[in-house]
C-alpha positions as CSV (number, residue, x, y, z in Angstrom):
1,M,29.9,-3.8,-36.9
2,Y,30.2,-5.9,-33.7
3,I,28.1,-5.4,-30.5
4,S,29.9,-6.7,-27.4
5,K,27.6,-5.0,-24.7
6,N,24.2,-6.2,-23.7
7,V,24.6,-9.1,-26.2
8,D,21.8,-11.1,-24.6
9,Y,19.4,-8.3,-25.3
10,F,20.3,-7.9,-29.0
11,E,20.3,-11.6,-29.5
12,K,16.6,-11.6,-28.7
13,L,15.9,-8.3,-30.4
14,L,17.5,-9.2,-33.7
15,N,17.0,-12.9,-33.5
16,K,20.7,-13.6,-34.1
17,R,23.3,-15.7,-32.4
18,R,26.7,-14.3,-31.1
19,S,30.1,-15.3,-32.3
20,Y,32.6,-17.3,-30.4
21,F,34.1,-14.1,-29.2
22,N,31.0,-13.2,-27.3
23,C,30.2,-10.6,-29.8
24,L,27.2,-10.1,-32.1
25,K,27.8,-9.1,-35.7
26,V,25.2,-6.7,-37.1
27,D,24.8,-5.3,-40.7
28,N,22.9,-2.2,-42.0
29,E,19.6,-4.0,-41.8
30,D,20.1,-4.8,-38.1
31,L,21.0,-1.2,-37.5
32,K,17.8,0.0,-39.1
33,K,15.9,-2.4,-36.8
34,I,17.7,-0.9,-33.9
35,A,16.7,2.6,-34.9
36,I,13.1,1.6,-35.4
37,A,13.0,-0.2,-32.1
38,F,14.5,2.9,-30.5
39,D,11.8,5.2,-31.9
40,K,9.0,2.8,-30.9
41,A,10.4,2.5,-27.3
42,H,10.2,6.3,-27.0
43,D,6.7,6.4,-28.5
44,I,5.5,3.7,-26.2
45,R,7.1,5.4,-23.2
46,K,5.2,8.6,-23.9
47,F,2.1,6.6,-24.2
48,E,2.6,4.9,-20.9
49,I,3.2,8.3,-19.3
50,N,0.0,9.7,-20.6
51,L,-1.8,6.6,-19.4
52,Y,-0.1,7.0,-16.0
53,W,-1.8,10.5,-15.7
54,Q,-5.1,9.4,-17.2
55,R,-5.5,6.5,-14.8
56,S,-4.6,8.7,-11.8
57,T,-7.1,11.4,-12.9
58,F,-9.8,8.9,-13.2
59,I,-9.2,7.4,-9.7
60,L,-8.9,10.9,-8.2
61,G,-12.2,11.9,-9.8
62,F,-14.0,8.8,-8.4
63,L,-12.4,9.5,-4.9
64,S,-13.6,13.1,-5.1
65,I,-17.2,12.0,-5.8
66,L,-17.0,9.6,-2.7
67,A,-15.6,12.4,-0.5
68,I,-18.4,14.7,-1.4
69,T,-21.0,11.9,-0.7
70,L,-19.3,11.2,2.6
71,A,-19.4,14.9,3.6
72,Y,-23.1,15.0,2.8
73,C,-23.7,11.9,4.9
74,F,-21.9,13.3,7.9
75,S,-23.5,16.8,7.6
76,T,-26.9,15.2,7.5
77,Y,-26.0,12.8,10.3
78,L,-25.2,15.7,12.5
79,D,-28.4,17.6,11.7
80,K,-30.6,17.6,14.7
81,D,-33.8,17.2,12.5
82,S,-32.7,13.9,11.2
83,S,-34.4,10.9,12.8
84,E,-32.5,8.1,14.6
85,N,-33.2,5.6,11.9
86,T,-32.1,8.1,9.2
87,K,-28.9,8.8,11.1
88,F,-28.2,5.1,11.5
89,I,-28.6,4.5,7.7
90,L,-26.4,7.5,7.0
91,L,-23.8,6.2,9.3
92,L,-23.9,2.8,7.5
93,T,-23.6,4.5,4.2
94,A,-20.7,6.8,5.3
95,T,-18.8,3.8,6.7
96,A,-19.4,1.8,3.4
97,I,-18.2,4.7,1.4
98,S,-15.1,5.1,3.4
99,M,-14.4,1.4,3.0
100,L,-14.8,1.8,-0.7
101,G,-12.5,4.8,-0.7
102,F,-9.8,2.9,1.1
103,I,-10.1,0.0,-1.4
104,M,-10.0,2.3,-4.3
105,S,-6.9,4.1,-2.8
106,M,-5.1,0.7,-2.5
107,I,-6.1,-0.2,-6.0
108,W,-4.7,3.3,-7.1
109,K,-1.3,2.5,-5.4
110,R,-1.1,-0.7,-7.5
111,I,-2.1,1.1,-10.7
112,I,0.7,3.7,-10.0
113,R,3.3,0.9,-9.4
114,A,2.1,-1.0,-12.5
115,S,2.3,2.2,-14.7
116,K,5.7,3.0,-13.3
117,Y,6.8,-0.6,-14.1
118,W,6.0,-0.4,-17.8
119,Q,7.4,3.2,-18.1
120,N,10.7,1.8,-16.6
121,N,10.5,-1.2,-19.1
122,W,10.6,1.0,-22.1
123,E,13.2,3.3,-20.5
124,Y,15.4,0.3,-20.2
125,H,14.9,-0.4,-23.9
126,I,15.8,3.1,-24.7
127,N,19.0,3.1,-22.5
128,V,20.2,0.0,-24.2
129,L,19.4,1.0,-27.8
130,E,20.4,4.6,-27.8
131,P,24.2,4.2,-28.0
132,Y,23.7,2.9,-31.6
133,V,21.3,5.6,-32.5
134,S,21.7,8.9,-30.5
135,G,24.5,8.3,-28.2
136,N,24.0,8.3,-24.3
137,L,21.7,11.2,-24.2
138,H,19.0,9.6,-22.2
139,K,21.5,8.3,-19.5
140,I,23.3,11.6,-18.9
141,H,22.3,13.6,-15.9
142,F,23.6,17.0,-14.7
143,Y,24.1,17.8,-11.0
144,M,25.9,20.2,-8.9
145,K,27.0,18.3,-5.7
146,K,28.1,14.9,-4.8
147,G,25.4,12.7,-3.4
148,H,22.7,14.6,-5.2
149,N,19.1,13.6,-4.8
150,R,16.8,13.0,-7.8
151,Y,13.3,14.0,-7.1
152,S,10.7,11.5,-8.3
153,I,7.1,12.5,-9.4
154,H,6.3,8.8,-9.1
155,D,7.2,8.8,-5.3
156,S,5.3,12.1,-4.8
157,I,2.1,10.7,-6.4
158,L,2.5,7.5,-4.4
159,S,2.8,9.4,-1.2
160,I,-0.4,11.2,-2.0
161,A,-2.1,7.9,-2.6
162,N,-0.8,6.6,0.8
163,R,-2.0,9.6,2.7
164,I,-5.5,9.4,1.1
165,A,-5.7,5.7,1.9
166,V,-4.9,6.5,5.6
167,L,-7.5,9.2,5.9
168,W,-10.2,6.8,4.4
169,F,-9.1,4.1,6.9
170,L,-9.4,6.4,9.9
171,V,-12.9,7.4,8.7
172,F,-13.8,3.8,8.4
173,L,-12.6,3.0,11.9
174,A,-14.6,5.9,13.3
175,G,-17.7,4.9,11.4
176,S,-17.3,1.3,12.4
177,F,-16.9,2.3,16.1
178,L,-20.1,4.4,16.0
179,I,-22.1,1.6,14.3
180,S,-20.9,-1.0,16.8
181,N,-22.0,1.4,19.6
182,N,-25.4,1.9,18.1
183,M,-26.0,-1.8,17.5
184,F,-24.7,-3.3,20.8
185,E,-24.9,-0.2,23.1
186,F,-21.8,-0.8,25.1
187,Y,-22.5,-0.2,28.7
188,V,-19.3,1.8,29.0
189,I,-20.3,4.4,26.4
190,A,-24.0,3.7,26.3
191,D,-24.8,7.2,27.9
192,I,-21.9,9.1,26.1
193,K,-23.0,11.8,23.7
194,K,-21.9,11.5,19.9
195,E,-19.9,14.6,20.4
196,T,-17.8,12.9,23.0
197,I,-17.2,10.1,20.8
198,Y,-16.0,12.3,18.1
199,L,-13.6,14.1,20.5
200,F,-12.4,10.6,21.2
201,F,-11.1,10.2,17.7
202,S,-9.8,13.8,17.4
203,P,-6.4,13.0,19.1
204,V,-5.9,10.4,16.4
205,L,-6.4,12.9,13.7
206,I,-4.4,15.6,15.5
207,M,-1.5,13.1,15.9
208,Y,-1.6,12.4,12.1
209,C,-1.7,16.0,11.3
210,I,1.4,16.6,13.6
211,F,3.1,13.7,11.8
212,E,2.4,15.2,8.4
213,L,3.5,18.6,9.5
214,L,6.9,17.3,10.8
215,S,7.4,15.3,7.5
216,Q,6.8,18.4,5.5
217,V,9.0,20.6,7.6
218,T,11.8,17.9,7.4
219,Q,11.4,17.7,3.7
220,L,11.5,21.6,3.5
221,I,14.7,21.8,5.4
222,K,16.2,19.1,3.0
223,D,15.1,21.0,0.0
224,I,16.7,24.2,1.4
225,L,20.0,22.5,2.1
226,K,20.0,21.0,-1.4
227,K,18.6,24.0,-3.3
228,D,21.8,24.3,-5.4
229,E,21.0,21.0,-7.1
230,L,18.0,22.7,-8.8
231,R,20.2,25.3,-10.2
232,I,22.4,23.8,-12.9
233,S,24.9,26.3,-14.4
234,S,26.8,25.6,-17.6
235,K,29.9,27.1,-15.8
236,D,29.7,24.7,-12.9
237,F,28.2,21.4,-13.3
238,K,29.1,17.6,-13.1
239,I,27.9,14.8,-15.3
240,T,26.7,11.2,-14.3
241,L,26.1,8.4,-16.7
242,D,23.6,5.7,-15.8
243,K,25.1,2.3,-16.1
244,V,22.9,-0.2,-17.9
245,D,24.0,-3.8,-18.5
246,F,21.5,-6.6,-19.4
247,S,24.1,-9.2,-20.4
248,S,24.6,-12.2,-18.2
249,H,27.8,-13.0,-19.9
250,T,31.2,-11.5,-19.2
251,E,32.0,-8.7,-21.6
252,R,35.3,-8.5,-23.4
Protein backbone atom coordinates (compact mmCIF):
# COMPACT_ATOMS: atom_id res chain seq x y z
CA MET A 1 0.00 0.00 0.00
CA TYR A 2 1.18 3.50 -0.84
CA ILE A 3 0.36 6.72 1.03
CA SER A 4 0.36 9.84 -1.13
CA LYS A 5 -1.41 12.30 1.19
CA ASN A 6 0.17 13.94 4.26
CA VAL A 7 3.41 12.14 3.44
CA ASP A 8 5.47 14.40 5.71
CA TYR A 9 3.36 13.38 8.69
CA PHE A 10 3.60 9.65 8.05
CA GLU A 11 7.33 9.88 7.39
CA LYS A 12 7.82 11.15 10.93
CA LEU A 13 5.22 8.83 12.44
CA LEU A 14 6.55 5.63 10.88
CA ASN A 15 10.18 6.77 10.64
CA LYS A 16 10.31 5.88 6.95
CA ARG A 17 11.35 7.73 3.82
CA ARG A 18 9.25 8.34 0.74
CA SER A 19 9.96 6.99 -2.69
CA TYR A 20 10.93 8.99 -5.72
CA PHE A 21 7.25 9.28 -6.67
CA ASN A 22 6.50 11.30 -3.51
CA CYS A 23 4.70 8.33 -1.98
CA LEU A 24 5.33 6.32 1.14
CA LYS A 25 5.17 2.55 0.96
CA VAL A 26 3.61 0.94 4.05
CA ASP A 27 3.20 -2.71 5.03
CA ASN A 28 0.93 -4.49 7.52
CA GLU A 29 3.15 -3.59 10.46
CA ASP A 30 2.93 0.07 9.51
CA LEU A 31 -0.86 -0.16 9.28
CA LYS A 32 -0.94 -1.66 12.78
CA LYS A 33 1.12 1.26 14.05
CA ILE A 34 -1.31 3.67 12.38
CA ALA A 35 -4.28 1.91 14.04
CA ILE A 36 -2.59 2.02 17.45
CA ALA A 37 -1.69 5.69 16.98
CA PHE A 38 -5.30 6.41 16.01
CA ASP A 39 -6.64 4.78 19.20
CA LYS A 40 -4.09 6.59 21.36
CA ALA A 41 -4.96 9.92 19.74
CA HIS A 42 -8.63 9.35 20.61
CA ASP A 43 -7.79 8.42 24.19
CA ILE A 44 -5.50 11.41 24.74
CA ARG A 45 -8.08 13.73 23.15
CA LYS A 46 -10.71 12.52 25.64
CA PHE A 47 -8.17 12.95 28.44
CA GLU A 48 -7.47 16.53 27.34
CA ILE A 49 -11.20 17.31 27.28
CA ASN A 50 -11.54 15.99 30.85
CA LEU A 51 -8.59 18.12 31.95
CA TYR A 52 -10.18 21.10 30.17
CA TRP A 53 -13.24 20.90 32.42
CA GLN A 54 -11.30 19.99 35.56
CA ARG A 55 -9.06 23.03 35.21
CA SER A 56 -12.02 25.33 34.56
CA THR A 57 -13.91 23.90 37.54
CA PHE A 58 -10.91 24.50 39.79
CA ILE A 59 -10.50 28.11 38.67
CA LEU A 60 -14.25 28.79 38.96
CA GLY A 61 -14.26 27.37 42.48
CA PHE A 62 -11.37 29.62 43.48
CA LEU A 63 -13.05 32.67 41.90
CA SER A 64 -16.28 31.83 43.74
CA ILE A 65 -14.43 31.88 47.06
CA LEU A 66 -12.90 35.25 46.14
CA ALA A 67 -16.33 36.61 45.18
CA ILE A 68 -17.85 35.51 48.51
CA THR A 69 -14.96 37.11 50.42
CA LEU A 70 -15.34 40.29 48.37
CA ALA A 71 -19.06 40.45 49.13
CA TYR A 72 -18.34 40.05 52.84
CA CYS A 73 -15.76 42.84 52.78
CA PHE A 74 -18.11 45.29 51.07
CA SER A 75 -21.08 44.39 53.26
CA THR A 76 -18.99 44.98 56.39
CA TYR A 77 -17.53 48.13 54.84
CA LEU A 78 -21.02 49.57 54.37
CA ASP A 79 -22.00 48.70 57.92
CA LYS A 80 -22.43 51.89 59.97
CA ASP A 81 -21.06 50.22 63.10
CA SER A 82 -17.64 49.60 61.52
CA SER A 83 -14.88 52.02 62.46
CA GLU A 84 -13.03 54.09 59.86
CA ASN A 85 -9.84 52.09 60.33
CA THR A 86 -11.74 48.83 59.87
CA LYS A 87 -13.43 50.19 56.76
CA PHE A 88 -10.10 51.24 55.27
CA ILE A 89 -8.59 47.79 55.94
CA LEU A 90 -11.66 46.14 54.39
CA LEU A 91 -11.38 48.43 51.37
CA LEU A 92 -7.72 47.50 50.92
CA THR A 93 -8.61 43.82 51.25
CA ALA A 94 -11.47 44.06 48.76
CA THR A 95 -9.27 45.87 46.22
CA ALA A 96 -6.52 43.26 46.61
CA ILE A 97 -9.08 40.48 46.18
CA SER A 98 -10.46 42.08 43.03
CA MET A 99 -6.93 42.41 41.64
CA LEU A 100 -6.28 38.74 42.43
CA GLY A 101 -9.61 37.81 40.83
CA PHE A 102 -8.68 39.71 37.65
CA ILE A 103 -5.26 38.03 37.53
CA MET A 104 -6.81 34.59 38.03
CA SER A 105 -9.36 35.31 35.28
CA MET A 106 -6.57 36.19 32.85
CA ILE A 107 -4.69 33.02 33.84
CA TRP A 108 -7.92 31.07 33.31
CA LYS A 109 -8.15 32.46 29.78
CA ARG A 110 -4.63 31.24 29.03
CA ILE A 111 -5.47 27.83 30.50
CA ILE A 112 -8.56 27.63 28.27
CA ARG A 113 -6.53 28.48 25.17
CA ALA A 114 -3.76 26.02 26.12
CA SER A 115 -6.28 23.23 26.72
CA LYS A 116 -7.96 23.94 23.40
CA TYR A 117 -4.58 23.93 21.66
CA TRP A 118 -3.76 20.41 22.86
CA GLN A 119 -7.28 19.19 22.13
CA ASN A 120 -6.91 20.47 18.56
CA ASN A 121 -3.48 18.87 18.34
CA TRP A 122 -4.90 15.39 18.93
CA GLU A 123 -7.89 16.07 16.71
CA TYR A 124 -5.44 16.83 13.89
CA HIS A 125 -3.80 13.47 14.50
CA ILE A 126 -7.21 11.77 14.33
CA ASN A 127 -8.13 13.55 11.12
CA VAL A 128 -4.93 12.44 9.40
CA LEU A 129 -4.95 8.85 10.69
CA GLU A 130 -8.65 7.96 10.40
CA PRO A 131 -8.80 7.46 6.58
CA TYR A 132 -6.62 4.35 7.08
CA VAL A 133 -8.61 3.09 10.10
CA SER A 134 -12.24 4.23 10.13
CA GLY A 135 -12.71 6.34 7.01
CA ASN A 136 -13.52 10.04 7.31
CA LEU A 137 -15.98 9.76 10.20
CA HIS A 138 -14.39 12.48 12.34
CA LYS A 139 -14.20 14.98 9.47
CA ILE A 140 -17.80 14.63 8.24
CA HIS A 141 -20.34 17.18 9.50
CA PHE A 142 -24.04 17.48 8.73
CA TYR A 143 -25.83 20.79 8.23
CA MET A 144 -29.04 22.16 6.76
CA LYS A 145 -28.18 25.48 5.13
CA LYS A 146 -25.31 26.98 3.23
CA GLY A 147 -23.05 29.16 5.36
CA HIS A 148 -24.02 27.31 8.52
CA ASN A 149 -22.49 28.26 11.86
CA ARG A 150 -20.71 25.74 14.08
CA TYR A 151 -21.34 26.58 17.70
CA SER A 152 -18.26 26.34 19.89
CA ILE A 153 -18.27 25.40 23.58
CA HIS A 154 -14.70 26.70 23.77
CA ASP A 155 -15.76 30.17 22.57
CA SER A 156 -18.64 30.20 25.07
CA ILE A 157 -16.36 29.35 28.01
CA LEU A 158 -13.83 31.94 26.83
CA SER A 159 -16.56 34.60 26.67
CA ILE A 160 -17.53 33.77 30.28
CA ALA A 161 -13.90 34.19 31.35
CA ASN A 162 -13.72 37.56 29.54
CA ARG A 163 -16.84 38.83 31.28
CA ILE A 164 -15.65 37.71 34.70
CA ALA A 165 -12.31 39.45 34.07
CA VAL A 166 -14.11 42.70 33.13
CA LEU A 167 -16.21 42.60 36.31
CA TRP A 168 -13.14 42.03 38.50
CA PHE A 169 -11.36 44.90 36.75
CA LEU A 170 -14.29 47.29 37.34
CA VAL A 171 -14.36 46.38 41.04
CA PHE A 172 -10.60 46.94 41.20
CA LEU A 173 -10.95 50.40 39.64
CA ALA A 174 -13.72 51.36 42.07
CA GLY A 175 -11.71 50.12 45.06
CA SER A 176 -8.57 51.90 43.88
CA PHE A 177 -10.50 55.14 43.47
CA LEU A 178 -11.92 54.92 47.00
CA ILE A 179 -8.50 54.10 48.49
CA SER A 180 -6.92 57.06 46.70
CA ASN A 181 -9.67 59.32 47.99
CA ASN A 182 -9.19 58.11 51.58
CA MET A 183 -5.40 58.45 51.46
CA PHE A 184 -5.01 61.77 49.65
CA GLU A 185 -8.38 63.43 50.36
CA PHE A 186 -8.82 65.05 46.95
CA TYR A 187 -10.16 68.53 47.50
CA VAL A 188 -12.73 68.04 44.74
CA ILE A 189 -14.37 65.06 46.43
CA ALA A 190 -13.22 65.43 50.01
CA ASP A 191 -16.71 66.29 51.26
CA ILE A 192 -18.57 63.91 48.99
CA LYS A 193 -20.31 61.05 50.70
CA LYS A 194 -19.35 57.45 49.93
CA GLU A 195 -22.83 56.80 48.52
CA THR A 196 -22.23 59.52 45.93
CA ILE A 197 -18.95 57.90 44.92
CA TYR A 198 -20.75 54.61 44.38
CA LEU A 199 -23.34 56.41 42.27
CA PHE A 200 -20.47 57.81 40.22
CA PHE A 201 -19.47 54.29 39.20
CA SER A 202 -23.03 53.06 38.66
CA PRO A 203 -23.28 54.47 35.08
CA VAL A 204 -20.26 52.37 34.11
CA LEU A 205 -21.95 49.27 35.45
CA ILE A 206 -25.23 50.21 33.75
CA MET A 207 -23.46 50.74 30.41
CA TYR A 208 -21.79 47.36 30.75
CA CYS A 209 -25.12 45.68 31.54
CA ILE A 210 -26.73 47.36 28.50
CA PHE A 211 -23.85 46.17 26.32
CA GLU A 212 -24.29 42.61 27.59
CA LEU A 213 -28.06 42.79 27.07
CA LEU A 214 -27.66 43.99 23.47
CA SER A 215 -25.08 41.27 22.81
CA GLN A 216 -27.39 38.55 24.11
CA VAL A 217 -30.39 39.92 22.17
CA THR A 218 -28.30 39.99 18.98
CA GLN A 219 -27.17 36.40 19.58
CA LEU A 220 -30.78 35.34 20.28
CA ILE A 221 -31.92 36.83 16.97
CA LYS A 222 -29.13 34.99 15.15
CA ASP A 223 -30.12 31.73 16.85
CA ILE A 224 -33.76 32.21 15.85
CA LEU A 225 -32.82 32.90 12.23
CA LYS A 226 -30.60 29.81 12.14
CA LYS A 227 -32.70 27.47 14.24
CA ASP A 228 -33.03 25.03 11.34
CA GLU A 229 -29.33 24.26 11.65
CA LEU A 230 -30.01 22.54 14.97
CA ARG A 231 -32.60 20.21 13.44
CA ILE A 232 -30.85 17.73 11.20
CA SER A 233 -33.26 15.52 9.31
CA SER A 234 -32.25 12.36 7.51
CA LYS A 235 -34.54 13.40 4.65
CA ASP A 236 -32.98 16.80 4.06
CA PHE A 237 -29.35 17.33 5.01
CA LYS A 238 -26.02 18.24 3.48
CA ILE A 239 -22.55 16.96 4.22
CA THR A 240 -19.28 18.83 4.52
CA LEU A 241 -15.87 17.22 4.76
CA ASP A 242 -13.09 19.04 6.59
CA LYS A 243 -9.95 19.25 4.49
CA VAL A 244 -6.81 18.24 6.32
CA ASP A 245 -3.41 18.46 4.63
CA PHE A 246 -0.12 18.51 6.52
CA SER A 247 2.12 17.80 3.56
CA SER A 248 4.48 20.52 2.37
CA HIS A 249 5.06 18.70 -0.92
CA THR A 250 2.86 18.65 -3.95
CA GLU A 251 0.56 15.64 -4.00
CA ARG A 252 0.35 13.45 -7.06
